N, C-alpha and C positions, 0 to 999 in steps of 0.2 A: 501521662504523656509517654508516647510511644518512641522511644529513642531511636529505634531501628529505623522506623519509618521516616524519622526526621532526617536522620543521616542520609537515607536512600532518597529525599526529596531535595537535597541541594546539590548543585553542580560544583565541580572542583574548586573554581575560583571562590566561591561562597563558604565552602567547607575551610579552605586555607585561611581565608580572611579572618575566620573564627579564630584561629591557632596563634595569633599574635595580638597582643593588646591594642586597644584604641587610644589610650593615653597612659600618663605615667602609672595610674592605680585604677584603671578601668578596662573592661573588656567590650568587645563589639556587641551590640543586639542583633539578632536576625527576626524581625517582624514575621517573616514568611513562616516559621514555625514556633512564633508566640515567645520567642528568648528576650527577655529583658537585658540591659546593659548590668553585668556583674560589677559591683565595686570592690576593690581590695584595698586593705589599709596595713601599714606597718603596725607591729603590735606587740613586741616582747615586753615593753614596759607601760603600754597604753596605745590607745586605737587614735592616732593622729588624724586621720582623713586624707583628704587628697592633696591638701597643701602641704608643701614641704616646710613652709615658714608662716606664722601667723594665721593659721588655719582655726578649726573648731575648738574651742575649749574642751578639755578632757580630763580625766583623772589620772595622774601620773602615779605608777606603783613603786614601791622600792625595787631594786635591781633584782634580777634572778638569784644571784648568788646569796643575798640575804634573805630572799624566800626560801631557797634551799636550806638555810640553816634552821629553819623549823623542823626539819625531818618529818614533815607532816603531810600525808596525802589528802586529807580532807581539806586543808588550807589550798595546796595547788588546786583542788577541784575549785573551790570558792573563787581563786584567781582567775580561772577559766570562765566562770560563770560572771563575774564582775565585767571581765572584758566583752563578754557576749552581750551584756546590756549595753556597755558604752558603744559596740560596734552597732547594735540595733538603734540607737539613738541617732546614729549618723547614717542609717540604712545602706552600711557595709555588710557583703556577705561573707567576705574571707577575711581573716586576720593572719599576718604573716608571721606566725609564731607557733610554739615555742622555739627558741634556740637550743638545740641539744648537742651542739659540739662541746668539747671537753677542754678543761683548764689544763694547758700543758705548760704552761709558764705564767708568773704572775705579771708580765710585761705584754700579754696577748692584748691586741688593740681592743678587741670585743669581749673580753673575758667576764665583765659585769654583766654582759646580756645571756650567759649561760650558767647553768645552776653549778657544775661541781667538775672535779678531777675524776669523779667515780661514775663509771658507766652505769653501773647499777642503779645508784640512787637518781642519775640522769633521767634514765629509762622509766624510773617509777613515778618520778614527779610529772614528766611529760605525759605519761599515761592520764593521771589524773587532771591535768591541765586541759588535755585535749577532749576529755569527757565533759568537762564543765562547760567548754565552748560549744561543743558539738550537741549537747542536750537541749540548748535553747536555738538551734538551726542555723549557727554560724560555723562555716568551715574553719579548721585549725589547718596550719600549714608548717609541721615541724621541720626544721631547717638546720644546717645546709649539708645535704647530701653529697658526699661525705668526706671526712678526713681534712676538714675546713677548720683547722686550730691556728692558724696564723694570718694576721693581716697583711704582715709584711710581703710583698711581691704576691697578693693573693691571686692575681689575675694570670700570673706567670708561674708560679711554684708548682711543682709536682710533689705530692706527697708519695713517697717510696715507703709501703709497708707490705710486710710479708702477710700471707693469708691468716694465719692463726691470730698475729695481733689485729690484723683488720676486723677480723669476725668478732674477737672476743672483746676488743676495747673500742674501736670506732664505730662498727656496725651496730654494736649490741643495743644501744638507746633507741635506734631506729627500729630496730626488729622488736623490741618491747612494745613500742608504742603501736606498731603495726599489729601486731599480733593481739593487742589488749585493749587500743582504743578505736582502731579502723579509722584514722585520719583520712578526711576526704580531699587532702593535696598533701603534697610534700615538695619542698623546693631544692633545687640541684644547686651546687655549689660553684663557685669560680674556679677553684683549683683544678690540677690535674690529679689524678691518682694512679700512680705507676705510669705516668707518662701519657694517660689519655684523659682528656677533658671529661669533668663529671657530668657535663651536658651532653657528652657523645658517648658515655659509657655504657655499651650494649652489655657488658658482661656484669656490671653491678645493677644496671637498672632492668633490663629485660631478664637477665639471668638470676639475679638475688631478688630485688625489691619486687617486681612484678611476677616473677617466676617462682622461686622459692617461697616467698612470703605470702604469695598471693593478694599484693595490694592491689586493689581495685579503683583506688583514687586517681587524681590527676598530678603529673609531675611537671611543675613550672620551673623555668631558669631563676636563677638569682638576675637581677637587673642588669642588663647588658652583658651578661655572662655568655650568650650563646655567640660563637664566631662562625659555625659552620651551617650547610644547609642539609645534603643529603645525610652526612654522618649524625648529625643530632636527630633527625626525623627517624633514621633507621635504628638510632641508639636507644630510643625509648622515650624521649622528650616529649611532652604533649603540648607545651605552651611556651612561647618565646615572650619574656616582658622585658621591658615595657614595649609602647608602641606608640604610634603607628610606624611602620618601616621596620628594619632590622633585616635579620639573614634569611628568614622565610617570605612571607609575602610572594612577590612575584617569582622569587628564585625557587622557591618550592612547587610552585606551579610548572616552572619549567623544569625542574627535577624530575617530577612525575611524568612529564610527557617526553623525557629524555629517557625514561626507563631507569633513572638511578633510585628512585622512590616508588615504591607500589601505591595505588590510589587506596588498597586495602589499608596499607599502613596510615595514611592520612585519615580513612574513616575509623580507625581504632582510637586515634588521638582526638577526634571529634567526638566520638561515642563517650570517652573519659570526660571530657569537657562538658557535655551535655548532662551527664550523670550528676557532675558537681552541681550544675545550675539547678537540677532538679531537686538535690538534697537541699539546698539552700534557699528554695522557693523563688526562682528567677523564672519561672514559666508563670504567667499571669501576675495579678498583684498579690504580693505578699503583705501581710500584716505585721507592723513594726511596733512592738509593745513599749509603752513609758518605761521609765527607769529612773531611780534617784539621780538628781544634777551631780555633776562633778564635786561641787561644792557643797553639797547637803551635808548635814550633820551625820547622816548615817555612813555617808561614804568618808568622811573625815575619821570618824570613829574606826572604821574598818580598815583604812590604810594605816592608822596609826597602830592598830593591833598587827597588822600585816609586818610593820618595821620593827616594833618593839620586842615582840617574842622571837624575832629572829636574832637578837643580840644576846650574847654571854659574856658575863664578866670573869675573867679568868683567874685575876687577883685583885683584892681589895684591902688596901692598907688602912681602912678606917675612914676613908674619903668620902665614899658613898654611904647612904645617900648624902647630898649635898646639904649641908646646914650650918656652914661658915657664916660668920657676919660679913665677910668680904669674898668675893670671888672675882679673879682676874681672868680675862678672857684676852687673847693676845693672837693676832695674826689675820692677815687679810681674808682667808677662808673663813673666819667666824662672821663677816659681814657680807662677802661675795662667796657665799657657800654654792658649791656646784652640786645641783640637783639631779642632773641627767646626762647621759652621753650624747654624743652626735648621730649623724646618720639615720638609720632607722629605729634608734631608741629615742629621738628627740620629739617632743611635741609642745603643746601650749597648755599649761596647768592654769587653773583657775586662780591660783595663787600658790605663793611659796613662802616658806619661813625660814630664815637663817638660823643659824646657831645662835648668833647673838639674839636675834627676836626670841627665840624658843626659850632660851635660860632666863632671859628678862621677864617673860611671861610668868615665869615659876618663882623667880626669887627677886623680881623688883629691883629697886635701886642698890641691892647689895651686890649686882653685876657691875663691873668695871671693864668696858671694852676698850681694847687698845689695838688700832689699825695695824697692819703690818707692811711688809714689803710687797711689790707687785709680784703677781702669781700669773697673770696670762702672758703669755708668749704671742698672742694673735688679738687683733682687735675683734671685738665683739659688738652687736648692737648698742646703741644708746640705752641706757637703763631706764626703767619707768620714772617719768617725774623730770627727766632732761630735756625731752622735747614733747610739745603739744601740737595739736591740731595738726597731725601728720596725716599726709594724703600721698596716694600713689595713683598715677593716672597712666593710661597705655594709649599708645597712639599708632595709626598706620603708616604705611610708607609715605602717604600725601600729608600728614601731619593733622589728619582728623582724628578726634578723642574716640576710641574704641570702647573704654569704660573707665570709670573714676571711684574710687573707693576712700574712705576714712579708713586708717588702719590704726591699731594700737601700737605697732612695732614698726621701727623705720627700717624695715628690710622685708623682702619677700622674694620667692622663688619664680624666676623667669622661665623655667621648664617646669611643666606638669601641672600648673594651676592656672588661675584665671589669667595670669598675664602671659601665658603662652602664646606664640606667635605673633606679638606685638613687634612693629618695627622699632618703637623706641619705648622707654619706661621713665616715668618721671616721678621720683620721691621728693617730698618736701616736708619741712616741718620747723615750727617755731621755737627758738631757743626759750627755755625758761630761765629768766634772770630777774634779779631784783635791782641790778645795777651792772654798769659795763664790767666786763671780764674778758680776758684773754684766754681762748680755748682753743684745743685741738680739734678741726673738723676736717672731714674728707668722706671717702667713699671706699667701698670695697667690693669686690665682684670683676669678672672678666667683662671686656666691653670697651667701647669708644665713650669717655666720660666728657659732660660739660657740668661744671659746678660754679653756681653764683652764690657768693657768699660776701656780706660785708661790702657789697657795690663792686665787686670784682669777678671776673669770670675766668675760670681755669679750665683748661682742655687737656685731658690725659687719656692714654691707651693703655689698658692693662691686658696683657696678652694671655691667652689661654693656653696653659702649657699642654702641648700633645694631644689636646681633645679629650682628655680623660675626664669624665663626668665628676668623677670622686674629687678630682682636684678642684674643679669649679665651685662643687658643694662645700666640702670641707676644708681646703684650704685657699680661698679666693685671695688675690693679692689686693693690696690697699695702697692707697694715695692719701696723704695728709698735708695739712697746712696749719700753721698758727694764724689765729685771727682775732682781732679785736671786734668783739660784738656787745650789742646794747639789748636791753630789753625790748622784745617786740620784733626783733631780726629773724628772718627766716632763712635757712640753708635750703637751697634747692638743686637738684642733681638729675641730670637726665642722661640715658645710657643708650646706646645703640650696640646692636650685635651681642646682645647680654647671653649668658649661659649660667644656668642654674641659679645662683645666689647673688643678689644686689642688695646693698643697703648703705646707708649713711654711718658715718662715725661723729660722734661729739663727746668729747669728754675734757677733763682739765688737762694741762699740759703735763705728761709725766715728767717726774723729778728729774730722771737723767738728762731731759732735753733743757730743764729751766737750769740745772746746774751747768750744762755747756754753754746757755746763753750768758750766767753770771761769771764764768770764767773768761769769756769774751767780751768783758764790759768794757766801756769807752766807745772807742771810735767803731768798733764792729757791732756793738749794741745799738749805737745810733743809726747806723745804716739800716739794721733791722727793723728799727722802729719807724724809720722812714718808709720802707717798703710796706709795713703793715702786717707782713707774714712771713712764714718761712716755711717752706715745703718739703715734704718726704715723700719718695715713692718707694714702695719695696713690696716684698711678698705678704705683709701683714703680720710679720714676726718680731716688731719692735714695739708694739703697742698695749696698752693695757685698757680696760674699760674705764677705771676710774683710778683717783690716786690720792694718796692721804693728804687731807687739808693741811695739817702741819707742816708737811713738806713745801706745799704751796708758800705758806706764809714766811718759811725760812729762806725760800728763793727769792721771795720779794724784798726781804730785809738784806739778803747778800748784795742786792744792786747799790745799796747806799753807799760803797767806797768807791764807786765807778765815777768817771768824769760825767758831770751832770747827774750825779747820784740821787739829789734831793728831789730833782722832778721825776727821776724815774722810780724813786722808792713810792712816791707819794701814787705814781699811777699804777705800780704794781700792788700796793696794797689795796687799791680799790678794785682792780683785777683779780685779785685772789680772793676778796670777799666774795665777789661772784662765781668764782671757780670753786670756792667752798660750797655754795649754795647748790652747783652742780655736783660736787662729791657727795653732799648728803642725801640729794635726790637719789643718786646712784646707790648708795648704803641702803636707803629705805626699800628700793626695788630690787635689792639683792637677791639672786636666786637662792632657794630654800635647799637644805641639806636632802640627801637621797634618803636617809634614814627617816625623814619627816615629810617626804614630798606629799603634797596633796592634802595635809591635815595638821592639825594644830596639836 
């Protein structure tokens, strides 16, 4: 492919079109020069693919901090090679990793995605990771350039750093990986550096990255990070993500015609984009080799080794290895173990192993598991086994069906996936019950909702706070109501004007709400029973995915002292038995531990 001829053959509009994404995780094709659409994917701990939720099953790696604890460059290379296989299986050209920002505080929101507080160790591991990926023709994207060590106010914060510290600490990992692994792409950060946006920072991009270091790859923006047109184009940014739309498109064409940006500058950005495309085989038909399945025995053994060898026992008072006749495992995290972070670190693993399941597999009935207090501050999707026959359907403005799919999880992305552009999205599922139960049901996600449950319809609008995409995705508001459900009942919710993430909520009634109901026994309780439900609308910070079954039984018994208590107690016990079944299903489907993610 002659890149210079390709650039010369395109007019300004077509060149500029290539410099903004075509979708959340894709770039535009250009048939005139034989350019296929490039696919990119988040990838610090696994290759998620194009769907933010419920997408392709992929291997979930231990977090980067744990991998760094190996102090093993060969293992870092193996991680990159594994991710390349996972990317090829999904026909992904570019993996958005590794994250090579530094640990500056244990409270950093994305600390687990990054290797270390040590820039030398970080740079060495990143170099090996990039080599492992790119050896198989998949582009790596070290991120986030640069001084992006804080999630708090990350879009507005300015990292004020003197030159010595900037070069010896924050720039060093990037300098090492550019010099020793030649990454084909780098991602610019959200934050400002000394008052200048990282996406506009000509001194750091043109002066240091592309100038001093000789980086010949592509610099893309973090998602929705770019706020300027001429400043970012002149500052060295090559690609605005995601798309379509954004601050380039027609605005960049206008800026060129107004003399604010030269067409030669646009040509250089296109040249770097086409160089990336050439390196990943996006001209013509690329062959995508087969690889072990994410749940294959080979992958399980590999992921287990990645996790186990990164752990170190600091002290041992004779407890390990566990050989006691009885072992008590206490706490909600034992059964609802968090396996992964959110945002770009989240994906759909083939299976997860909770701490409880892991210990039981080794010690059998010697393990006694005791559930604990609520640990979630926001609602999550219903656990596996709580709903079945889950279906998502999209509609156009006239009410005609656009697409309909069976899904495993009762949530999906309204932006960036197959549901994008729909005027309305419907999600429904049948509650898995063996007998009637009182459950907490509802929805989460921004938009205008209509919820049909237990023969009643509810209409709620959950507002989108300031139009911030991260809020829509990571902190969706929620609405819930208590409902008396029977086996075979379905929950159906339809949302219009959706943004980012939408989904159902189905879980046992949390203990604190049952206690409130019991304290209000008698006349108040009778009124609630007559209404059949009790609603709550909020920002999603009052719920948990599951609740301790014992607490449900205690709440049912507590109603016995109220007026009409005998009848209430009987109904409460029946309902709690059904709720127990939901709680048990939630625990069976609990998310596995990060240290054991993807393997047994």
